[in-house]
C-alpha positions, -999 to +999 in steps of 0.1 A: +679-110-322+642-111-330+635-109-367+600-102-381+590-105-417+563-088-439+552-099-474+541-070-495+539-053-529+541-016-518+522-006-549+528+022-538+540+025-503+516+045-481+508+052-445+490+019-441+522+001-448+541+024-424+515+015-397+520-022-404+558-017-399+552+000-366+527-026-353+548-055-365+578-042-346+558-034-315+538-067-313+569-089-318+595-067-301+615-071-333+651-061-337+651-065-375+624-062-401+627-083-433+604-076-463+597-100-492+583-078-520+570-084-554+592-073-583+580-053-613+548-072-618+522-078-590+497-103-580+468-086-598+485-094-631+496-058-637+529-039-638+538-022-606+532+016-607+569+020-601+599-003-604+610-027-576+642-007-569+623+025-562+598+007-540+625-011-521+643+022-515+612+037-500+606+006-478+642+009-465+637+046-457+605+038-439+620+012-415+628-021-433+662-036-427+663-060-457+641-061-488+641-094-508+624-099-542+597-125-546+604-143-579+580-133-606+565-167-611+551-164-575+545-126-575+521-129-604+504-161-593+472-169-575+470-160-538+479-196-529+511-197-549+520-161-540+518-169-503+534-203-506+564-189-525+569-160-501+565-181-470+588-208-482+615-183-490+612-168-455+611-202-438+643-213-456+662-182-445+664-199-411+663-166-392+627-154-392+608-156-359+575-139-369+554-133-400+532-102-396+504-095-420+473-073-422+438-086-422+403-071-421+392-093-393+422-091-370+411-124-355+440-148-358+422-177-340+393-176-365+417-174-395+437-203-382+406-225-378+396-218-414+432-224-426+431-258-409+400-267-429+415-255-461+447-275-455+429-307-445+400-304-470+376-327-452+353-349-474+323-328-466+340-296-476+355-312-508+320-325-519+304-291-514+333-273-532+330-296-562+292-291-563+296-253-563+322-254-590+299-276-612+272-250-607+294-225-625+307-205-596+341-190-597+365-206-573+365-178-547+327-180-545+326-218-545+351-219-517+332-194-496+299-213-500+316-247-493+331-233-461+297-219-450+281-253-455+309-272-438+310-249-407+272-248-404+272-286-401+303-291-380+307-261-357+293-260-322+266-234-316+289-221-288+315-211-313+305-175-319+335-168-343+314-182-372+280-168-362+279-150-395+278-181-417+277-163-450+316-163-448+316-126-459+351-122-444+364-142-474+353-114-497+382-092-485+416-095-501+438-093-470+418-120-452+422-142-482+460-136-482+461-141-445+445-176-449+470-185-476+500-174-454+486-195-425+481-225-449+517-221-462+531-220-427+512-251-417+522-270-449+558-261-443+556-271-406+574-238-402+586-225-368+577-190-379+549-176-357+520-157-374+508-123-362+480-103-377+473-066-375+437-054-380+435-030-409+424+005-400+430+021-434+408+024-464+396-008-481+419-024-506+398-012-536+385+020-520+390+052-540+382+074-510+408+099-498+401+111-463+429+134-450+416+133-415+425+096-412+458+098-432+450+065-448+442+058-485+442+025-505+470+017-529+443+017-556+433+053-549+469+064-549+476+046-582+446+064-597+460+098-586+495+090-600+480+080-633+457+110-636+484+137-630+512+148-653+524+176-629+540+170-596+528+204-584+492+194-587+498+159-573+517+164-541+491+185-522+467+156-528+489+127-517+511+143-490+487+133-462+487+097-473+524+087-477+552+089-451+572+121-451+604+102-458+589+089-490+578+122-505+612+134-517+618+101-535+584+101-551+588+138-561+622+132-577+611+102-597+577+114-608+575+113-646+611+103-648+606+066-636+569+063-630+539+060-632+540+028-652+505+016-663+490-016-677+483+004-709+520+009-714+523-029-722+493-030-746+512-033-778+535-060-764+504-080-752+486-076-785+517-088-803+518-120-781+480-126-786+483-123-824+514-143-829+506-174-808+482-202-814+484-223-782+478-203-750+471-234-729+509-237-722+507-206-700+501-207-663+464-207-652+451-206-689+424-232-694+412-247-726+380-226-725+399-194-719+422-203-748+392-206-771+379-172-759+413-156-767+413-171-802+378-159-808+382-124-796+419-115-800+412-095-832+389-072-811+418-061-788+419-024-784+435-021-749+441-044-721+414-029-700+388-031-728+399-067-736+396-079-701+360-065-698+352-082-731+364-116-717+349-112-683+322-136-672+305-151-641+333-176-636+362-153-648+369-123-626+388-092-639+418-101-617+420-137-628+419-127-665+445-100-659+467-126-642+464-150-671+472-123-696+503-113-676+515-149-677+511-148-715+529-115-718+558-126-695+560-162-709+553-179-676+543-215-685+527-243-666+557-265-673+580-239-657+559-235-627+555-272-622+593-276-624+598-248-598+571-261-574+582-298-577+618-289-577+623-268-546+597-239-546+624-212-541+660-215-549+675-182-539+669-149-521+676-118-542+684-087-521+671-054-534+679-032-504+698-035-472+703-012-442+739-004-435+732-012-398+719-047-406+751-066-413+742-088-383+710-099-402+728-109-434+754-127-413+727-147-395+710-155-428+743-167-444+749-189-414+715-205-412+699-202-447+692-230-471+691-205-499+720-185-515+718-147-510+721-128-543+734-093-540+740-087-577+727-103-609+763-107-623+771-131-594+741-153-598+754-176-625+783-187-603+762-197-573+729-210-586+719-244-597+705-251-632+668-249-621+675-219-599+692-200-627+663-207-650+639-191-625+663-162-619+666-155-656+628-152-658+631-125-631+658-107-652+638-110-684+607-095-667+627-067-652+643-058-685+609-058-702+596-034-676+628-012-678+624-010-716+589+004-711+602+029-685+630+040-708+607+045-738+579+062-719+601+087-700+630+092-725+655+076-701+684+053-709+674+017-701+690+003-670+703-033-670+698-055-639+735-065-644+746-030-636+722-023-607+738-019-573+723-032-540+705-003-524+722+005-491+716+034-467 
Protein backbone atom coordinates (compact mmCIF):
# COMPACT_ATOMS: atom_id res chain seq x y z
CA UNK A 1 0.00 0.00 0.00
CA UNK A 2 1.43 3.36 -1.08
CA UNK A 3 0.40 6.24 1.18
CA UNK A 4 0.84 9.87 0.18
CA UNK A 5 0.37 12.86 2.47
CA UNK A 6 -0.61 16.48 1.97
CA UNK A 7 -0.29 19.33 4.49
CA UNK A 8 -2.99 21.98 4.11
CA UNK A 9 -5.41 24.46 5.60
CA UNK A 10 -8.30 24.23 3.08
CA UNK A 11 -9.39 27.71 4.02
CA UNK A 12 -11.63 27.04 2.12
CA UNK A 13 -11.30 23.93 -0.06
CA UNK A 14 -11.31 24.83 -3.78
CA UNK A 15 -10.51 23.40 -7.20
CA UNK A 16 -6.80 24.00 -6.70
CA UNK A 17 -6.85 21.62 -3.74
CA UNK A 18 -8.80 19.06 -5.74
CA UNK A 19 -6.16 19.33 -8.48
CA UNK A 20 -3.40 18.77 -5.90
CA UNK A 21 -5.24 15.64 -4.68
CA UNK A 22 -5.48 14.36 -8.24
CA UNK A 23 -1.83 15.03 -9.11
CA UNK A 24 -0.56 13.67 -5.78
CA UNK A 25 -2.30 10.36 -6.39
CA UNK A 26 -1.20 10.18 -10.01
CA UNK A 27 2.45 11.12 -9.44
CA UNK A 28 2.95 8.69 -6.56
CA UNK A 29 0.53 5.95 -7.61
CA UNK A 30 -1.00 6.32 -4.17
CA UNK A 31 -3.49 3.88 -2.69
CA UNK A 32 -4.27 6.16 0.25
CA UNK A 33 -4.20 9.92 0.79
CA UNK A 34 -3.57 11.33 4.28
CA UNK A 35 -4.08 15.02 5.06
CA UNK A 36 -2.63 16.96 7.98
CA UNK A 37 -4.85 20.03 8.31
CA UNK A 38 -4.80 23.13 10.49
CA UNK A 39 -7.54 23.32 13.07
CA UNK A 40 -9.73 26.36 13.75
CA UNK A 41 -6.91 28.91 13.49
CA UNK A 42 -4.49 29.08 10.59
CA UNK A 43 -0.94 30.05 9.84
CA UNK A 44 -1.78 33.66 8.90
CA UNK A 45 -2.79 34.20 12.52
CA UNK A 46 -6.51 34.27 11.74
CA UNK A 47 -9.53 32.09 12.46
CA UNK A 48 -10.39 29.72 9.63
CA UNK A 49 -13.39 30.81 7.56
CA UNK A 50 -15.16 27.63 8.67
CA UNK A 51 -14.47 25.15 11.46
CA UNK A 52 -12.09 22.23 11.15
CA UNK A 53 -14.85 19.60 11.14
CA UNK A 54 -16.61 21.16 8.16
CA UNK A 55 -13.34 21.48 6.23
CA UNK A 56 -12.36 17.90 7.08
CA UNK A 57 -15.74 16.65 5.86
CA UNK A 58 -15.25 18.41 2.52
CA UNK A 59 -11.71 17.02 2.19
CA UNK A 60 -13.02 13.50 2.78
CA UNK A 61 -15.76 14.01 0.18
CA UNK A 62 -13.16 15.22 -2.32
CA UNK A 63 -10.80 12.25 -2.04
CA UNK A 64 -8.90 12.21 1.26
CA UNK A 65 -8.86 8.91 3.16
CA UNK A 66 -7.77 10.30 6.54
CA UNK A 67 -7.70 13.88 7.87
CA UNK A 68 -5.54 14.58 10.92
CA UNK A 69 -5.43 17.84 12.88
CA UNK A 70 -2.20 19.81 13.19
CA UNK A 71 -1.94 20.98 16.83
CA UNK A 72 -2.73 24.68 17.19
CA UNK A 73 0.74 25.64 18.46
CA UNK A 74 2.15 24.60 15.05
CA UNK A 75 -0.85 25.59 12.93
CA UNK A 76 -0.49 29.24 14.02
CA UNK A 77 3.31 29.34 14.06
CA UNK A 78 5.86 30.61 11.55
CA UNK A 79 6.35 28.65 8.33
CA UNK A 80 9.32 26.84 9.88
CA UNK A 81 7.44 25.56 12.93
CA UNK A 82 4.27 24.93 10.90
CA UNK A 83 6.19 22.68 8.52
CA UNK A 84 8.32 21.05 11.20
CA UNK A 85 5.31 20.11 13.33
CA UNK A 86 3.36 18.71 10.38
CA UNK A 87 6.27 16.80 8.85
CA UNK A 88 7.27 15.34 12.21
CA UNK A 89 3.71 14.15 12.77
CA UNK A 90 3.69 12.45 9.37
CA UNK A 91 7.13 10.94 9.85
CA UNK A 92 6.15 9.38 13.16
CA UNK A 93 3.08 7.74 11.72
CA UNK A 94 5.51 5.24 10.19
CA UNK A 95 3.31 4.66 7.14
CA UNK A 96 3.78 7.67 4.84
CA UNK A 97 5.72 7.09 1.62
CA UNK A 98 5.41 10.50 -0.06
CA UNK A 99 4.74 14.11 0.90
CA UNK A 100 3.20 16.09 -1.96
CA UNK A 101 3.03 19.88 -1.90
CA UNK A 102 2.35 22.71 -4.30
CA UNK A 103 4.98 25.23 -5.33
CA UNK A 104 5.07 28.12 -7.73
CA UNK A 105 8.35 26.96 -9.25
CA UNK A 106 7.61 23.25 -9.60
CA UNK A 107 11.39 22.66 -9.57
CA UNK A 108 12.15 20.16 -6.80
CA UNK A 109 15.89 20.10 -7.55
CA UNK A 110 16.26 23.84 -7.10
CA UNK A 111 14.12 23.84 -3.95
CA UNK A 112 16.19 20.97 -2.49
CA UNK A 113 19.47 22.82 -3.16
CA UNK A 114 18.20 25.92 -1.38
CA UNK A 115 16.82 23.80 1.49
CA UNK A 116 20.30 22.27 1.93
CA UNK A 117 21.78 25.76 2.34
CA UNK A 118 19.12 26.78 4.83
CA UNK A 119 19.69 23.59 6.83
CA UNK A 120 23.47 23.81 6.87
CA UNK A 121 23.65 27.63 7.20
CA UNK A 122 27.22 28.04 5.88
CA UNK A 123 29.31 30.82 7.47
CA UNK A 124 29.04 33.10 4.44
CA UNK A 125 25.26 32.82 4.44
CA UNK A 126 25.04 33.42 8.22
CA UNK A 127 27.23 36.52 8.01
CA UNK A 128 25.16 38.05 5.22
CA UNK A 129 21.89 37.17 6.97
CA UNK A 130 23.02 38.87 10.18
CA UNK A 131 24.17 41.92 8.22
CA UNK A 132 20.80 42.23 6.48
CA UNK A 133 18.92 41.88 9.77
CA UNK A 134 21.06 44.60 11.33
CA UNK A 135 20.10 46.83 8.41
CA UNK A 136 16.51 46.60 9.63
CA UNK A 137 15.17 44.18 7.04
CA UNK A 138 12.39 41.80 8.02
CA UNK A 139 13.56 38.20 8.22
CA UNK A 140 12.01 37.07 4.88
CA UNK A 141 13.76 39.93 3.05
CA UNK A 142 17.04 39.40 4.89
CA UNK A 143 17.00 35.69 4.09
CA UNK A 144 16.32 36.31 0.42
CA UNK A 145 19.18 38.82 0.13
CA UNK A 146 21.56 36.54 2.05
CA UNK A 147 20.74 33.62 -0.24
CA UNK A 148 21.28 35.77 -3.33
CA UNK A 149 24.70 36.83 -2.09
CA UNK A 150 25.70 33.30 -1.10
CA UNK A 151 24.61 31.72 -4.38
CA UNK A 152 26.25 34.45 -6.45
CA UNK A 153 29.59 33.74 -4.79
CA UNK A 154 29.40 29.95 -4.64
CA UNK A 155 27.33 28.71 -7.57
CA UNK A 156 28.92 27.65 -10.83
CA UNK A 157 27.97 29.77 -13.88
CA UNK A 158 26.84 26.51 -15.48
CA UNK A 159 24.07 26.15 -12.90
CA UNK A 160 21.19 27.87 -14.68
CA UNK A 161 18.70 27.14 -11.88
CA UNK A 162 19.87 30.28 -10.07
CA UNK A 163 20.39 32.52 -13.07
CA UNK A 164 17.84 34.91 -11.60
CA UNK A 165 19.88 35.84 -8.57
CA UNK A 166 17.29 38.20 -7.09
CA UNK A 167 15.75 35.14 -5.39
CA UNK A 168 12.27 36.33 -6.37
CA UNK A 169 10.96 32.77 -6.04
CA UNK A 170 11.22 33.29 -2.27
CA UNK A 171 8.51 35.95 -2.47
CA UNK A 172 5.82 33.34 -3.09
CA UNK A 173 4.18 31.58 -0.13
CA UNK A 174 4.03 28.06 -1.54
CA UNK A 175 7.72 28.09 -2.45
CA UNK A 176 8.50 29.26 1.08
CA UNK A 177 6.46 26.44 2.61
CA UNK A 178 7.98 23.94 0.17
CA UNK A 179 11.45 24.89 1.42
CA UNK A 180 10.34 24.43 5.01
CA UNK A 181 8.86 21.00 4.25
CA UNK A 182 12.14 19.95 2.63
CA UNK A 183 14.15 21.32 5.57
CA UNK A 184 11.98 19.42 8.02
CA UNK A 185 12.34 16.16 6.07
CA UNK A 186 16.11 16.60 6.01
CA UNK A 187 16.35 17.44 9.72
CA UNK A 188 14.22 14.41 10.59
CA UNK A 189 16.30 12.18 8.29
CA UNK A 190 12.88 11.07 7.13
CA UNK A 191 12.31 8.29 4.63
CA UNK A 192 9.31 10.20 3.25
CA UNK A 193 9.99 11.25 -0.35
CA UNK A 194 9.06 14.80 -1.41
CA UNK A 195 7.03 15.48 -4.55
CA UNK A 196 6.03 18.94 -5.75
CA UNK A 197 3.21 20.01 -8.06
CA UNK A 198 3.54 23.27 -9.94
CA UNK A 199 0.65 25.57 -9.12
CA UNK A 200 -1.59 26.39 -12.04
CA UNK A 201 -4.30 28.23 -10.12
CA UNK A 202 -4.54 31.86 -9.09
CA UNK A 203 -1.85 33.30 -6.86
CA UNK A 204 -2.15 32.85 -3.11
CA UNK A 205 -3.28 36.43 -2.51
CA UNK A 206 -4.99 37.00 -5.87
CA UNK A 207 -8.54 38.31 -5.78
CA UNK A 208 -9.12 37.45 -9.45
CA UNK A 209 -11.97 35.10 -10.30
CA UNK A 210 -11.65 33.68 -13.81
CA UNK A 211 -14.38 31.16 -14.56
CA UNK A 212 -12.61 29.98 -17.71
CA UNK A 213 -9.79 28.48 -15.63
CA UNK A 214 -11.94 27.21 -12.75
CA UNK A 215 -9.28 28.33 -10.29
CA UNK A 216 -9.50 31.00 -7.60
CA UNK A 217 -7.34 31.71 -4.60
CA UNK A 218 -8.53 30.94 -1.10
CA UNK A 219 -8.22 34.68 -0.37
CA UNK A 220 -10.68 35.53 -3.16
CA UNK A 221 -13.17 32.93 -1.98
CA UNK A 222 -12.94 34.09 1.63
CA UNK A 223 -13.67 37.62 0.45
CA UNK A 224 -16.78 36.39 -1.36
CA UNK A 225 -18.00 34.45 1.66
CA UNK A 226 -17.57 37.47 3.91
CA UNK A 227 -19.28 39.89 1.52
CA UNK A 228 -22.50 37.92 1.02
CA UNK A 229 -25.33 37.28 3.42
CA UNK A 230 -27.46 35.35 0.93
CA UNK A 231 -26.61 31.95 -0.49
CA UNK A 232 -28.68 32.64 -3.60
CA UNK A 233 -26.37 35.51 -4.55
CA UNK A 234 -23.20 33.69 -3.58
CA UNK A 235 -23.44 30.30 -5.27
CA UNK A 236 -23.52 31.51 -8.90
CA UNK A 237 -20.20 33.25 -8.20
CA UNK A 238 -18.37 30.40 -6.49
CA UNK A 239 -19.84 27.31 -8.19
CA UNK A 240 -17.13 27.32 -10.87
CA UNK A 241 -14.31 27.39 -8.31
CA UNK A 242 -15.14 24.63 -5.83
CA UNK A 243 -15.65 20.88 -6.43
CA UNK A 244 -19.26 19.87 -7.10
CA UNK A 245 -19.18 17.51 -4.12
CA UNK A 246 -18.40 20.45 -1.84
CA UNK A 247 -21.24 22.70 -2.95
CA UNK A 248 -24.08 20.96 -1.03
CA UNK A 249 -22.04 21.06 2.18
CA UNK A 250 -21.16 24.72 1.71
CA UNK A 251 -24.76 25.57 0.88
CA UNK A 252 -26.17 23.80 3.92
CA UNK A 253 -23.73 25.40 6.36
CA UNK A 254 -23.69 28.95 4.96
CA UNK A 255 -24.73 31.42 7.66
CA UNK A 256 -25.39 28.53 10.02
CA UNK A 257 -21.76 27.64 10.75
CA UNK A 258 -19.74 30.08 8.66
CA UNK A 259 -18.30 32.52 7.59
CA UNK A 260 -16.18 33.17 10.67
CA UNK A 261 -14.05 36.31 10.36
CA UNK A 262 -11.15 37.87 12.30
CA UNK A 263 -13.48 40.70 13.34
CA UNK A 264 -15.63 38.18 15.21
CA UNK A 265 -12.82 37.87 17.78
CA UNK A 266 -12.11 41.61 18.13
CA UNK A 267 -13.72 42.03 21.54
CA UNK A 268 -11.88 39.00 22.93
CA UNK A 269 -8.57 40.30 21.57
CA UNK A 270 -9.17 43.80 22.91
CA UNK A 271 -9.94 42.35 26.34
CA UNK A 272 -6.64 40.45 26.33
CA UNK A 273 -4.72 43.54 25.24
CA UNK A 274 -6.25 45.71 27.94
CA UNK A 275 -5.99 43.23 30.81
CA UNK A 276 -2.37 42.11 30.48
CA UNK A 277 0.93 43.89 31.10
CA UNK A 278 3.53 41.42 29.87
CA UNK A 279 3.12 40.30 26.29
CA UNK A 280 6.68 39.02 25.97
CA UNK A 281 5.60 35.68 27.43
CA UNK A 282 3.72 34.90 24.19
CA UNK A 283 5.21 33.11 21.21
CA UNK A 284 7.06 35.37 18.72
CA UNK A 285 6.39 38.57 20.71
CA UNK A 286 9.57 40.63 21.05
CA UNK A 287 10.35 43.33 23.60
CA UNK A 288 9.95 46.04 20.95
CA UNK A 289 6.56 44.70 19.89
CA UNK A 290 5.47 44.52 23.53
CA UNK A 291 6.33 48.21 23.90
CA UNK A 292 4.31 49.01 20.77
CA UNK A 293 1.31 47.13 22.14
CA UNK A 294 1.51 48.99 25.44
CA UNK A 295 1.75 52.32 23.63
CA UNK A 296 -1.09 51.81 21.14
CA UNK A 297 -3.51 49.36 22.78
CA UNK A 298 -5.93 52.12 23.79
CA UNK A 299 -6.28 52.96 20.09
CA UNK A 300 -7.67 49.52 19.24
CA UNK A 301 -10.81 49.77 17.11
CA UNK A 302 -10.65 46.50 15.19
CA UNK A 303 -8.02 43.84 14.58
CA UNK A 304 -7.53 44.96 10.98
CA UNK A 305 -7.16 48.64 11.94
CA UNK A 306 -4.83 47.76 14.82
CA UNK A 307 -2.55 45.62 12.67
CA UNK A 308 -2.21 48.44 10.13
CA UNK A 309 -1.41 50.81 13.00
CA UNK A 310 1.40 48.53 14.21
CA UNK A 311 2.76 47.62 10.77
CA UNK A 312 6.29 48.75 9.91
CA UNK A 313 9.19 47.87 7.61
CA UNK A 314 10.32 44.97 9.78
CA UNK A 315 6.83 43.86 10.87
CA UNK A 316 4.59 42.44 8.16
CA UNK A 317 0.81 42.24 8.44
CA UNK A 318 0.96 38.44 8.72
CA UNK A 319 3.65 38.45 11.40
CA UNK A 320 1.68 40.92 13.53
CA UNK A 321 -1.51 38.92 13.01
CA UNK A 322 0.30 35.77 14.11
CA UNK A 323 1.63 37.41 17.28
CA UNK A 324 -1.82 38.72 18.15
CA UNK A 325 -3.30 35.27 17.63
CA UNK A 326 -0.78 33.84 20.09
CA UNK A 327 -1.85 36.47 22.63
CA UNK A 328 -5.53 35.74 22.00
CA UNK A 329 -5.08 31.97 22.30
CA UNK A 330 -2.57 32.13 25.15
CA UNK A 331 0.23 30.30 23.29
CA UNK A 332 3.38 31.10 25.24
CA UNK A 333 7.08 30.78 24.46
CA UNK A 334 7.52 28.49 27.45
CA UNK A 335 4.82 26.12 26.18
CA UNK A 336 6.26 26.02 22.68
CA UNK A 337 9.77 25.42 24.02
CA UNK A 338 8.46 22.55 26.12
CA UNK A 339 6.67 21.04 23.12
CA UNK A 340 9.65 21.41 20.77
CA UNK A 341 12.24 20.22 23.28
CA UNK A 342 9.97 17.50 24.54
CA UNK A 343 8.88 15.55 21.50
CA UNK A 344 7.53 18.03 18.88
CA UNK A 345 4.30 16.08 18.37
CA UNK A 346 2.77 13.70 20.88
CA UNK A 347 -0.38 12.43 19.18
CA UNK A 348 -2.37 12.35 15.96
CA UNK A 349 -5.95 13.56 16.26
CA UNK A 350 -8.30 12.13 13.64
CA UNK A 351 -10.95 14.49 12.27
CA UNK A 352 -12.27 12.38 9.40
CA UNK A 353 -11.78 8.83 8.13
CA UNK A 354 -13.08 7.09 5.03
CA UNK A 355 -15.02 3.93 5.83
CA UNK A 356 -12.95 2.11 3.22
CA UNK A 357 -9.63 3.05 4.84
CA UNK A 358 -9.53 0.69 7.83
CA UNK A 359 -6.34 -0.79 6.38
CA UNK A 360 -4.71 2.64 6.74
CA UNK A 361 -5.54 3.08 10.42
CA UNK A 362 -4.47 -0.51 11.00
CA UNK A 363 -1.09 0.20 9.42
CA UNK A 364 -0.69 3.39 11.46
CA UNK A 365 -1.51 1.62 14.74
CA UNK A 366 1.02 -1.09 13.90
CA UNK A 367 3.85 1.29 12.94
CA UNK A 368 3.21 4.67 14.54
CA UNK A 369 5.20 6.22 17.37
CA UNK A 370 2.14 8.36 18.15
CA UNK A 371 -1.22 7.45 19.66
CA UNK A 372 -4.21 7.94 17.37
CA UNK A 373 -6.99 9.96 18.99
CA UNK A 374 -10.48 9.35 17.64
CA UNK A 375 -12.38 11.28 20.34
CA UNK A 376 -11.47 13.93 22.90
CA UNK A 377 -13.00 11.92 25.73
CA UNK A 378 -10.42 9.15 25.28
CA UNK A 379 -7.37 11.42 25.19
CA UNK A 380 -6.81 11.65 28.94
CA UNK A 381 -6.41 7.87 29.19
CA UNK A 382 -3.76 7.52 26.50
CA UNK A 383 -1.69 10.72 26.52
CA UNK A 384 1.37 11.62 28.56
CA UNK A 385 1.36 14.71 30.78
CA UNK A 386 3.06 16.93 28.18
CA UNK A 387 0.94 15.55 25.36
CA UNK A 388 -2.23 16.19 27.33
CA UNK A 389 -1.19 19.78 27.96
CA UNK A 390 -0.75 20.31 24.23
CA UNK A 391 -4.04 18.56 23.47
CA UNK A 392 -5.89 20.70 26.00
CA UNK A 393 -4.65 23.79 24.17
CA UNK A 394 -6.25 22.37 21.01
CA UNK A 395 -9.51 21.86 22.91
CA UNK A 396 -9.46 25.35 24.42
CA UNK A 397 -8.93 26.88 20.98
CA UNK A 398 -11.72 24.82 19.44
CA UNK A 399 -14.13 25.79 22.23
CA UNK A 400 -13.24 29.47 21.88
CA UNK A 401 -13.95 29.23 18.16
CA UNK A 402 -17.19 27.30 18.73
CA UNK A 403 -18.38 29.92 21.19
CA UNK A 404 -18.05 32.56 18.48
CA UNK A 405 -19.89 30.38 15.95
CA UNK A 406 -22.72 29.76 18.43
CA UNK A 407 -23.12 33.44 19.27
CA UNK A 408 -22.84 34.69 15.68
CA UNK A 409 -25.30 32.26 14.13
CA UNK A 410 -27.63 31.62 17.06
CA UNK A 411 -26.59 27.97 17.36
CA UNK A 412 -26.05 25.78 20.38
CA UNK A 413 -22.35 25.58 21.13
CA UNK A 414 -20.82 22.20 20.34
CA UNK A 415 -18.27 20.63 22.67
CA UNK A 416 -15.28 18.76 21.32
CA UNK A 417 -16.10 16.05 23.87
CA UNK A 418 -19.35 15.23 22.07
CA UNK A 419 -18.00 15.46 18.51
CA UNK A 420 -17.97 12.23 16.55
CA UNK A 421 -15.27 11.19 14.11
CA UNK A 422 -16.46 12.06 10.60
CA UNK A 423 -16.76 8.83 8.64
CA UNK A 424 -18.31 8.29 5.22
